[in-house]
C-alpha positions in Angstrom: -15.5 -32.4 14.4 -16.0 -31.8 18.1 -12.3 -30.6 18.3 -12.9 -28.3 15.4 -15.8 -26.6 17.2 -13.7 -26.2 20.3 -11.0 -24.6 18.2 -13.6 -22.2 16.8 -14.7 -21.2 20.3 -11.1 -20.6 21.3 -10.5 -18.5 18.2 -13.6 -16.5 19.0 -12.2 -15.6 22.4 -8.8 -14.6 20.9 -10.7 -12.3 18.5 -12.6 -10.9 21.4 -9.4 -10.0 23.2 -8.2 -8.1 20.1 -11.7 -6.6 19.8 -11.6 -5.5 23.4 -8.2 -3.8 23.1 -8.9 -2.1 19.8 -12.5 -1.2 20.7 -11.4 0.5 23.9 -8.7 2.4 22.1 -11.1 3.6 19.4 -13.9 4.5 21.9 -11.6 6.1 24.5 -12.6 9.5 23.1 -16.1 8.8 24.4 -15.2 9.1 28.0 -11.9 11.0 27.9 -12.6 13.9 25.6 -14.6 16.1 27.9 -12.2 15.9 30.8 -9.2 16.5 28.5 -10.9 19.1 26.3 -11.8 21.2 29.4 -8.4 20.6 31.1 -10.1 19.3 34.3 -7.0 17.3 35.3 -3.8 15.9 33.9 -4.1 13.2 31.3 -2.6 10.6 33.7 -5.2 11.4 36.4 -8.1 11.3 33.9 -6.8 8.0 32.6 -6.7 6.5 36.1 -10.2 7.6 37.0 -11.5 6.3 33.6 -9.7 3.0 34.1 -11.3 2.4 37.5 -14.7 3.2 35.9 -14.1 0.8 33.0 -13.1 -2.0 35.3 -16.0 -1.6 37.7 -18.5 -1.3 34.8 -17.1 -4.4 33.1 -17.1 -6.5 36.3 -20.8 -5.6 36.9 -22.0 -6.1 33.3 -24.1 -9.1 32.7 -27.7 -8.4 31.7 -26.7 -6.9 28.3 -25.2 -10.3 27.2 -28.7 -11.5 26.4 -28.7 -9.4 23.2 -26.1 -11.8 21.6 -27.9 -14.9 23.0 -31.4 -14.4 21.9 -31.9 -10.7 21.2 -31.7 -11.0 17.4 -32.3 -14.7 16.5 -34.6 -17.3 18.1 -32.1 -20.0 19.1 -34.6 -22.8 19.5 -35.0 -22.9 15.7 -31.2 -22.9 14.9 -28.9 -25.8 15.1 -25.5 -25.7 16.9 -23.7 -25.6 13.5 -25.8 -22.7 12.3 -25.2 -20.8 15.5 -21.5 -21.3 15.2 -21.6 -20.1 11.6 -23.5 -17.0 12.7 -21.1 -16.2 15.6 -18.0 -16.8 13.5 -19.3 -14.6 10.7 -20.0 -11.8 13.2 -16.5 -11.8 14.6 -14.7 -12.2 11.3 -16.8 -9.4 9.7 -16.1 -7.2 12.7 -12.3 -7.6 12.2 -12.6 -7.0 8.4 -14.7 -3.9 8.9 -12.4 -2.5 11.5 -9.4 -2.9 9.2 -11.3 -1.3 6.2 -12.6 1.6 8.2 -9.3 2.3 9.9 -7.5 2.1 6.5 -10.0 4.7 5.0 -9.9 6.8 8.2 -13.7 6.6 8.6 -15.6 6.6 11.9 -17.3 3.4 13.0 -19.4 2.1 15.9 -18.8 -1.2 17.7 -22.5 -1.4 18.7 -23.9 -0.7 15.3 -21.5 -3.2 13.7 -22.3 -6.0 16.2 -26.1 -5.6 16.0 -26.2 -5.4 12.2 -23.7 -8.3 11.8 -25.9 -10.5 13.9 -28.9 -9.4 11.9 -27.2 -9.9 8.5 -25.8 -13.4 9.4 -29.1 -14.5 10.9 -31.1 -13.1 7.9 -29.1 -15.1 5.4 -29.2 -18.3 7.5 -33.0 -17.9 7.8 -33.3 -17.5 4.0 -31.3 -20.7 3.5 -33.4 -22.6 6.0 -36.7 -21.3 4.5 -35.4 -22.0 0.9 -34.6 -25.6 2.1 -38.2 -26.1 3.1 -37.4 -26.9 6.8 -40.9 -27.1 8.3 -43.2 -24.1 8.0 -40.9 -21.6 9.6 -41.1 -17.9 8.7 -39.0 -14.9 9.5 -40.9 -14.2 12.7 -40.0 -17.7 13.9 -36.3 -17.3 13.1 -35.7 -13.7 13.8 -36.6 -11.9 17.0 -38.0 -9.1 14.9 -39.6 -7.1 17.8 -36.4 -7.1 19.9 -34.3 -6.4 16.8 -36.5 -3.4 15.9 -36.3 -2.0 19.4 -32.6 -2.3 19.3 -32.3 -0.5 15.9 -34.7 2.2 17.0 -32.8 2.6 20.3 -29.5 3.1 18.4 -30.7 5.6 15.9 -33.2 7.5 18.1 -30.4 8.0 20.5 -28.9 10.4 17.9 -31.8 12.8 18.0 -32.4 12.4 21.8 -28.7 13.0 22.7 -28.4 16.0 20.4 -31.7 17.6 21.5 -31.1 17.1 25.2 -27.5 18.2 24.9 -28.6 21.5 23.2 -31.4 22.2 25.7 -29.5 21.3 28.9 -26.4 23.3 27.8 -28.5 26.3 26.8 -30.2 26.4 30.2 -26.9 25.9 32.0 -25.3 28.7 30.1 -28.3 31.0 30.9 -27.7 30.3 34.6 -23.9 30.6 34.6 -22.9 32.5 31.4 -19.3 32.2 30.1 -18.0 34.2 33.0 -19.2 31.6 35.5 -16.5 32.0 38.2 -18.1 35.0 39.8 -21.6 33.3 39.7 -20.8 30.1 41.7 -21.5 31.4 45.2 -24.7 29.4 45.8 -25.5 28.0 42.3 -22.5 25.6 42.4 -23.9 23.6 45.2 -27.3 23.0 43.5 -25.6 22.4 40.1 -23.2 19.9 41.7 -26.1 18.2 43.6 -28.1 17.8 40.4 -25.2 16.4 38.5 -24.1 14.0 41.2 -27.7 12.9 41.8 -28.2 12.2 38.1 -25.0 10.0 38.2 -26.3 8.1 41.2 -29.8 7.7 39.8 -28.8 6.4 36.4 -25.8 4.3 37.4 -27.2 2.7 40.5 -30.9 2.9 40.4 -31.4 2.4 36.6 -28.2 0.6 35.7 -26.5 -1.3 38.5 -29.7 -2.8 39.9 -29.7 -5.3 37.0 -26.0 -6.2 37.4 -24.8 -9.7 38.4 -24.1 -9.0 42.0 -27.5 -7.6 42.9 -29.7 -9.9 44.9 -33.6 -9.9 44.5 -33.9 -8.3 48.0 -31.6 -5.4 47.1 -33.3 -4.9 43.8 -36.7 -4.8 45.5 -35.5 -2.4 48.2 -34.1 0.0 45.5 -37.3 -0.1 43.5 -39.4 0.7 46.7 -37.2 3.6 47.8 -36.3 5.4 44.6 -37.7 8.8 45.8 -35.9 8.5 49.2 -32.6 7.6 47.5 -32.9 10.5 45.0 -33.9 13.0 47.6 -31.2 12.0 50.1 -28.6 12.0 47.3 -29.6 15.5 46.2 -29.5 16.9 49.7 -26.1 15.2 50.5 -24.3 16.2 47.3 -25.7 19.7 47.4 -24.3 20.3 50.8 -21.0 18.5 50.0 -20.4 20.6 46.8 -21.2 23.8 48.6 -18.7 22.9 51.4 -16.1 22.0 48.8 -16.6 25.3 47.1 -16.2 27.1 50.5 -12.9 25.3 50.9 -11.7 26.7 47.5 -12.0 23.3 45.8 -12.9 23.6 42.1 -16.2 21.8 42.2 -16.6 21.9 38.4 -13.4 19.8 38.1 -14.8 17.4 40.7 -18.0 17.0 38.6 -16.1 16.5 35.4 -14.0 13.7 37.0 -17.1 12.1 38.5 -18.7 12.3 35.1 -15.6 10.7 33.5 -15.9 7.8 36.0 -19.6 7.4 35.4 -19.4 7.5 31.6 -16.4 5.1 31.6 -18.5 2.7 33.8 -21.6 3.1 31.6 -19.5 2.5 28.5 -18.0 -0.7 29.9 -21.4 -1.9 31.1 -23.1 -1.2 27.8 -20.4 -1.9 25.2 -18.9 -5.1 26.8 -21.5 -7.1 25.0 -20.1 -5.9 21.7 -16.7 -7.4 22.5 -17.4 -10.6 24.5 -21.1 -11.3 24.1 -20.6 -13.3 20.9 -17.8 -15.6 22.1 -19.6 -16.1 25.4 -22.7 -17.1 23.5 -20.6 -19.5 21.5 -19.1 -21.0 24.7 -22.6 -21.5 26.2 -23.7 -23.2 22.9 -20.7 -25.5 22.8 -21.0 -26.4 26.5 -24.7 -27.4 25.9 -23.7 -29.3 22.8 -20.8 -31.2 24.5 -22.9 -31.9 27.6 -25.4 -33.7 25.4 -22.8 -36.0 23.8 -21.9 -34.0 20.7 -22.9 -35.8 17.6 -24.8 -34.3 14.7 -24.1 -30.5 15.0 -26.7 -29.8 12.3 -29.4 -31.6 14.2 -28.8 -30.3 17.7 -30.9 -27.2 18.4 -30.0 -24.5 20.8 -33.0 -24.1 23.1 -30.7 -23.5 26.0 -29.7 -20.0 24.7 -33.2 -18.7 25.5 -32.2 -18.6 29.1 -30.6 -15.4 30.6 -26.9 -15.1 30.5 -25.1 -16.1 33.7 -21.6 -14.9 32.9 -19.0 -16.2 35.3 -17.5 -13.2 37.2 -14.0 -14.2 36.2 -14.8 -13.6 32.5 -16.1 -10.1 33.4 -13.1 -9.4 35.6 -10.8 -10.6 32.8 -12.5 -8.5 30.3 -12.2 -5.5 32.6 -8.4 -6.1 33.0 -7.9 -6.3 29.2 -9.9 -3.1 28.8 -7.9 -1.2 31.5 -4.6 -2.4 30.1 -5.6 -1.4 26.6 -6.7 2.0 27.8 -3.5 2.6 29.8 -1.2 1.6 27.0 -3.1 2.7 23.9 -1.3 5.3 21.8 -4.7 6.2 20.3 -6.0 7.2 23.7 -3.0 9.4 24.2 -3.9 11.3 21.0 -7.5 11.5 21.9 -8.1 15.3 21.2 -9.1 14.7 17.6 -12.4 14.8 15.8 -14.9 15.4 18.7 -12.9 18.0 20.5 -12.1 19.8 17.2 -15.7 19.9 16.1 -16.9 21.1 19.6 -14.0 23.6 20.1 -15.1 27.1 21.3 -12.4 28.6 19.1 -10.8 27.9 15.8 -10.0 24.3 15.3 -8.8 22.0 12.6 -11.8 22.2 10.2 -10.8 18.9 8.6 -14.0 18.0 6.8 -14.4 20.8 4.3 -17.8 22.0 3.1 -20.8 20.1 1.7 -24.0 21.2 0.0 -26.3 19.8 2.7 -24.3 21.6 5.4 -24.5 24.9 3.4 -28.3 24.5 3.1 -28.7 23.7 6.8 -26.7 26.8 7.8 -28.8 29.0 5.4 -32.1 27.5 6.7 -30.9 28.0 10.3 -30.0 31.6 9.6 -33.5 32.2 8.2 -35.0 30.6 11.2 -33.0 32.7 13.6 -34.1 35.8 11.7 -37.7 34.8 12.3 -36.9 34.2 16.0 -35.3 37.7 16.3 -38.6 39.2 15.0 -40.7 37.2 17.5 -38.6 37.4 20.7 -38.9 40.7 22.5 -35.8 43.0 22.3 -35.2 43.0 26.1 -35.3 39.2 26.2 -32.8 38.9 23.3 -30.4 41.3 24.9 -30.5 39.4 28.2 -29.9 36.1 26.4 -27.1 37.5 24.4 -25.5 38.9 27.6 -25.1 35.3 28.9 -23.3 34.3 25.7 -20.5 36.9 25.6 -17.5 35.0 24.2 -15.0 37.5 25.5 -15.9 36.5 29.0 -15.0 32.9 28.3 -12.9 31.6 31.2 -11.0 28.6 29.7 -8.3 26.7 31.4 -4.9 27.1 29.6 -5.0 25.0 26.4 -8.7 24.0 26.8 -11.0 23.6 23.9 -14.1 24.4 26.0 -14.9 25.3 29.6 -15.8 23.1 32.6 -19.5 23.9 32.5 -19.7 22.3 29.0 -17.4 19.4 30.0 -19.7 18.7 33.0 -22.8 18.6 30.9 -21.2 16.4 28.2 -20.2 13.8 30.7 -23.2 13.7 33.0 -25.8 13.8 30.3 -24.0 11.2 28.1 -23.5 8.9 31.1 -27.1 9.2 32.1 -28.5 8.4 28.7 -26.2 5.4 28.3 -27.1 4.1 31.7 -30.7 4.5 30.9 -30.3 2.5 27.7 -28.4 -0.2 29.7 -31.3 -0.4 32.2 -33.7 -1.0 29.3 -31.3 -3.6 27.9 -30.8 -1.6 24.7 -27.2 -1.7 23.4 -27.0 2.0 22.7 -24.0 3.2 20.7 -21.8 5.1 23.2 -20.1 6.7 20.2 -23.5 7.9 18.9 -24.6 9.3 22.3 -21.4 11.0 23.5 -20.7 12.5 20.1 -24.2 13.9 19.6 -24.3 15.2 23.2 -21.0 17.0 22.6 -22.3 18.4 19.3 -25.6 19.6 20.9 -23.7 21.4 23.8 -21.3 23.0 21.3 -24.2 24.2 19.2 -26.0 25.7 22.3 -22.7 27.4 23.3 -22.6 29.1 19.9 -19.3 27.4 19.1 -20.5 27.0 15.6 -20.1 30.5 14.3 -20.9 31.6 10.7 -17.3 31.0 9.7 -17.1 27.4 11.1 -20.7 26.1 11.1 -20.7 24.7 7.6 -17.4 22.8 8.3 -18.6 21.4 11.6 -22.0 20.4 10.3 -20.2 18.6 7.4 -18.1 16.9 10.0 -21.1 15.7 12.0 -22.8 14.5 8.8 -19.6 12.6 7.8 -19.5 10.9 11.2 -23.1 9.9 11.1 -22.8 8.8 7.5 -19.9 6.6 8.7 -22.2 4.9 11.2 -24.9 4.3 8.6 -22.3 2.9 6.2 -21.1 0.6 9.1 -24.6 -0.7 9.4 -25.0 -1.6 5.7 -21.5 -3.0 5.4 -21.9 -5.1 8.5 -25.2 -6.5 7.4 -24.1 -7.4 3.9 -20.6 -8.6 4.9 -21.8 -10.9 7.7 -24.4 -12.3 5.3 -21.9 -13.2 2.6 -19.4 -14.7 5.1 -22.0 -16.8 6.9 -23.3 -18.2 3.5 -19.7 -19.2 2.6 -19.2 -21.0 5.9 -22.7 -22.6 5.9 -22.0 -24.3 2.5 -18.2 -24.5 2.6 -17.9 -26.1 6.0 -14.8 -26.3 8.1 -12.4 -25.5 5.3 -13.9 -22.1 4.7 -13.8 -21.5 8.5 -10.1 -22.3 8.5 -9.4 -20.0 5.5 -11.4 -17.1 7.1 -9.5 -17.6 10.3 -6.2 -17.2 8.5 -7.4 -14.2 6.6 -8.6 -12.6 9.9 -5.2 -13.1 11.5 -3.5 -11.5 8.5 -5.8 -8.6 8.7 -5.1 -8.1 12.4 -1.3 -8.0 11.6 -1.8 -5.6 8.7 -4.0 -3.4 10.8 -1.4 -3.1 13.5 1.3 -2.3 11.0 -0.8 0.4 9.4 -1.7 2.0 12.7 2.0 2.2 13.6 2.6 4.1 10.3 -0.4 6.3 10.8 0.8 7.1 14.4 4.2 8.1 13.1 2.4 10.6 10.8 0.1 11.9 13.5 2.9 12.7 15.9 4.0 15.4 13.5 0.8 17.4 14.3 2.0 18.2 17.8 3.4 21.5 16.7 0.1 22.4 15.0 -1.9 21.8 18.2 0.6 23.7 20.2 0.2 26.8 17.9 -3.6 26.7 18.1 -3.3 26.6 21.9 -0.6 29.3 22.4 -2.1 32.5 23.9 1.1 34.5 23.2 0.7 35.9 19.6 4.4 36.6 19.2 5.3 33.1 20.2 2.5 31.8 17.9 4.2 33.4 14.9 7.6 32.0 15.9 6.1 28.5 16.2 4.2 28.9 12.9 7.3 30.0 11.1 9.1 26.8 12.4 6.1 24.7 11.4 5.9 26.2 7.9 9.6 25.9 7.3 9.6 22.3 8.3 6.7 21.4 6.1 8.2 23.2 3.1 11.5 21.6 3.7 9.8 18.2 3.5 8.2 19.2 0.2 11.5 20.4 -1.2 13.2 17.1 -0.4 10.2 15.3 -2.0 10.2 17.6 -5.1 13.9 17.2 -5.7 13.9 13.4 -5.4 10.7 13.1 -7.5 12.1 15.3 -10.3 15.3 13.2 -10.6 13.2 10.0 -10.4 10.6 10.9 -13.0 13.0 12.4 -15.6 15.4 9.5 -15.1 12.6 7.0 -15.6 11.7 8.7 -18.9 15.3 8.4 -20.1 15.5 4.7 -19.1 12.0 3.9 -20.4 11.0 2.7 -16.8 7.2 2.6 -16.8 6.9 1.1 -13.3 8.6 4.1 -11.7 6.3 6.5 -13.6 3.2 4.6 -12.5 4.3 4.8 -8.9 5.1 8.5 -9.2 1.6 9.2 -10.5 0.0 7.9 -7.2 2.7 9.5 -5.1 2.2 12.9 -6.7 -1.6 12.7 -6.3 -1.1 11.9 -2.6 1.4 14.8 -2.2 -1.3 17.2 -3.5 -3.5 16.2 -0.6 -0.6 16.6 1.8 0.1 20.1 0.5 -3.5 21.1 0.7 -3.8 19.8 4.2 -0.6 21.6 5.3 -1.9 24.9 3.7 -5.2 24.6 5.5 -3.5 24.0 8.9 -1.1 26.9 8.4 -3.9 29.2 7.4 -5.7 28.3 10.7 -2.5 28.9 12.6 -2.1 32.3 10.9 -5.3 33.4 12.7 -3.5 32.9 16.0 -0.8 35.6 15.4 -1.2 39.3 15.8 -3.1 41.2 13.2 -0.1 43.4 12.3 2.1 40.4 11.7 -0.6 38.6 9.7 -1.1 41.5 7.4 2.7 42.0 6.9 3.5 38.4 6.2 0.3 37.2 4.5 1.4 37.9 0.9 4.7 36.1 1.4 2.9 33.3 3.3 0.6 32.6 0.3 3.4 33.1 -2.2 5.5 30.3 -0.5 2.5 28.0 -0.5 1.6 28.8 -4.1 5.2 28.2 -5.2 5.2 24.8 -3.7 1.9 23.9 -5.3 3.2 25.2 -8.7 6.2 23.0 -8.4 4.0 20.0 -7.7 1.9 20.8 -10.8 5.0 21.0 -12.9 6.1 17.6 -11.7 2.7 16.1 -12.4 2.6 17.4 -15.9 6.1 16.1 -16.6 5.2 12.7 -15.2 1.8 12.6 -17.1 3.3 13.1 -20.6 6.3 10.9 -19.9 4.2 8.1 -18.6 1.9 8.2 -21.6 4.9 8.1 -24.0 6.6 5.2 -22.3 3.4 3.2 -21.9 2.9 3.4 -25.6 6.4 2.0 -26.2 7.4 5.0 -28.4 11.0 5.8 -29.2 13.4 6.6 -26.4 15.1 10.0 -26.1 18.1 10.0 -28.5 21.6 10.0 -26.9 22.5 13.5 -28.3 19.6 15.0 -26.3 20.2 12.9 -23.2 23.6 14.5 -22.6 22.2 18.0 -22.8 19.3 17.2 -20.5 21.6 15.4 -18.0 23.5 18.7 -17.5 20.2 20.5 -16.8 19.1 17.7 -14.3 22.4 18.0 -12.5 22.1 21.8 -12.1 18.5 21.5 -10.9 19.5 18.8 -8.4 22.3 21.0 -7.1 19.8 23.9 -6.8 17.4 21.8 -4.7 20.3 20.7 -2.4 21.4 24.3 -1.9 17.9 25.5 -1.2 17.6 22.7 1.5 20.9 23.9 3.0 19.6 27.4 3.1 16.4 26.3 4.8 18.3 24.3 7.4 20.7 27.1 8.2 18.2 29.9 7.9 21.1 31.8 6.1 19.1 34.4 4.3 22.3 36.1 3.1 22.7 33.5 0.3 19.1 33.9 -1.0 20.0 36.6 -3.6 22.8 34.4 -4.9 20.5 31.4 -5.2 17.9 33.5 -7.1 20.6 34.5 -9.6 21.4 30.8 -10.0 17.8 30.2 -10.8 18.0 32.8 -13.6 21.2 31.1 -14.9 19.5 27.7 -15.1 16.4 29.2 -16.8 18.8 30.8 -19.4 20.5 27.4 -19.8 17.2 25.7 -20.4 16.1 28.4 -22.9 19.4 27.9 -24.8 18.8 24.1 -24.9 15.3 24.8 -26.1 16.4 27.0 -29.0 19.2 24.5 -30.0 16.5 21.8 -30.2 14.4 24.1 -32.3 17.3 24.7 -34.7 17.8 20.9 -35.0 14.2 20.5 -36.0 14.6 23.2 -38.7 17.7 21.4 -40.0 15.6 18.3 -40.5 16.3 16.2 -37.4 15.1 12.7 -38.2 14.3 11.8 -34.6 10.7 10.9 -33.7 8.5 13.9 -33.2 6.7 12.2 -30.4 9.8 11.9 -28.2 10.9 15.4 -29.1 7.5 16.7 -28.1 7.9 15.1 -24.7 11.4 16.5 -24.4 10.2 20.0 -25.2 7.5 19.6 -22.5 10.1 18.5 -19.9 12.2 21.5 -20.7 9.3 24.0 -20.4 8.0 22.5 -17.2 11.5 22.4 -15.7 11.9 26.1 -16.6 8.6 26.8 -14.9 9.6 24.8 -11.8 12.9 26.7 -11.5 10.8 30.0 -11.7 8.7 28.7 -8.8 11.8 27.9 -6.8 12.9 31.5 -7.4 9.6 32.8 -6.2 9.7 30.5 -3.1 13.2 31.9 -2.2 11.8 35.4 -2.3 8.9 34.4 0.0 11.3 32.6 2.3 13.5 35.7 2.6 10.6 38.0 3.3 9.1 35.6 5.9 12.4 35.3 7.8 13.5 38.9 8.0 12.1 41.9 9.9 10.8 44.8 7.9 13.3 47.4 6.7 16.4 45.2 7.3 19.0 45.6 4.5 18.8 42.1 3.2 15.0 42.4 2.9 15.4 45.1 0.2 17.5 42.9 -2.1 
């Protein structure tokens, strides 16, 4: 049994290594997005600075480990076996949740999941103990309710605090600098840089690092006694330094952003490390105490020793720092970091991926009403002056940046300060919560949420926050179920859960590789959005549209042959698979159309007006073809599932000739797309007319057979008629697509454009 518990501890550490690598990859956006979004430096340089911050923060993290030791449960009332069950349930649930949320593409928070997993597992074990009549223990004796409540409040209050402070600080900063800030940096930049750098020093060293493992009592006392002197000296020193750097033509704002990246990465590692290794380290401490006392009855040995503060060996912290740095440097997720947060906070048009929701529409309408009241209350001169500081046309963005360096600085410094403050109070704040909400607050203050984008971005924020709340509920319930199974099932259940967890890790990695292959196709989309040259933007958009439409034509041709062939062969499995595939393809087409519409805004107005009709005709034609395929599959699937009569041989031969002509048409259309040979488009359109006439002839011949008293089943002939009609409509859509393709690829007034 002692060997079993040792194996469990080793397994917990193996899961911690996986958790570290995946957690850092997922949370890299927290400390990389502002530097990348503002183009403060190259990705490689930002990554190096963040890696140094992560390593130092991990090496100095110690005090936060107490959360996993006695922050949620009261260990003196739990046996060694119960503690192991709780810790194992937490780690297994974490892996399962990570796999589920990654599969669904939903946002999650490592801090929220860890805290609520501990609470859920402890709650269920407490219920079991109380139901078993062990003494007169109540929930207050088993759960550290006061600390748990402060942790929960700290996590969720950080949402409002981060958003409000981000909005206020960014609004004041924009009033000082405006969007055309480069001409207003003469003396302001020194003070701004001094304030930012001093805030970093104050929160990282005075409020955060003073509780780290290397700090002696004498150093802590000296820091506490000289806070004002340290802050004043730091402000004076950094103000002078930043002013000198500005005089030497150094971009001080980029320096501040990189300092903020370092501080936020350090705060992230110091605060979030407990999420990854706090649980296995608690298990190790429990096992060491159990083994030192001779082992024996695991259910009768209670864990009073966990009430002491964590004294994590420095080698564990350094090892964790190395794993985090390696994960950050090699993670493909980190290299594709400009996703949700940068898109939602972008100053211009971004990928409004979340659509619209009723609550977002209500919030926008209420906000507009509130602003109308404000306009009546605020004097006209004050409104004009404020509006003069928010002139978007004066926005001085770096090439390809989503927002400017002023906002990037505020995002990083403020988020790092709030996280370091939470660390100093030993509250495991969610870095995802804080950094995301600070970024949303600063983007709101910058008026990045215009009337055309606000409803989409608010929906995005609500979706992300909803994901965190869902994480909390799922973590609590999941950990409770798993700990109950292990408590009653013993070591066999632990073994089964360990195997399941390993399988989930393998599956999660495979799914990520597939997802990564899909995401790499969005490089062109991001390039178009960030291209300042409108003529080049149209050329890139045309390439992007053509490539997406070519993919659909390949899919449509293959699916048509597959579905119709499955009907002829009575193959229900193929028809079932086609139903799911066609439903998924509808989402792909809608997503492509939305992205292409966003890209169309980047081209010149004249080109957009000239090509808009053909742009929409091409997209509508593809969607019409998809609907034809779905209707063919639906009625064929219903017929075959009911085991009705197969299509008679005399009709199979006629339909096979039509299928061959349609398949050849698809191949010729693909060759035209690949070669961009618009000269053959009129010929292909005539071929479409010929195929439509051929289908009409087949249709009328079938109608004559029915009049002559054809004895074939009416059910199968009805399906056959439907296939003919939908095929004819699909060929009409191909003909329309070819016309749109021609008009999109030729200049106005060219001879071929008139055909």
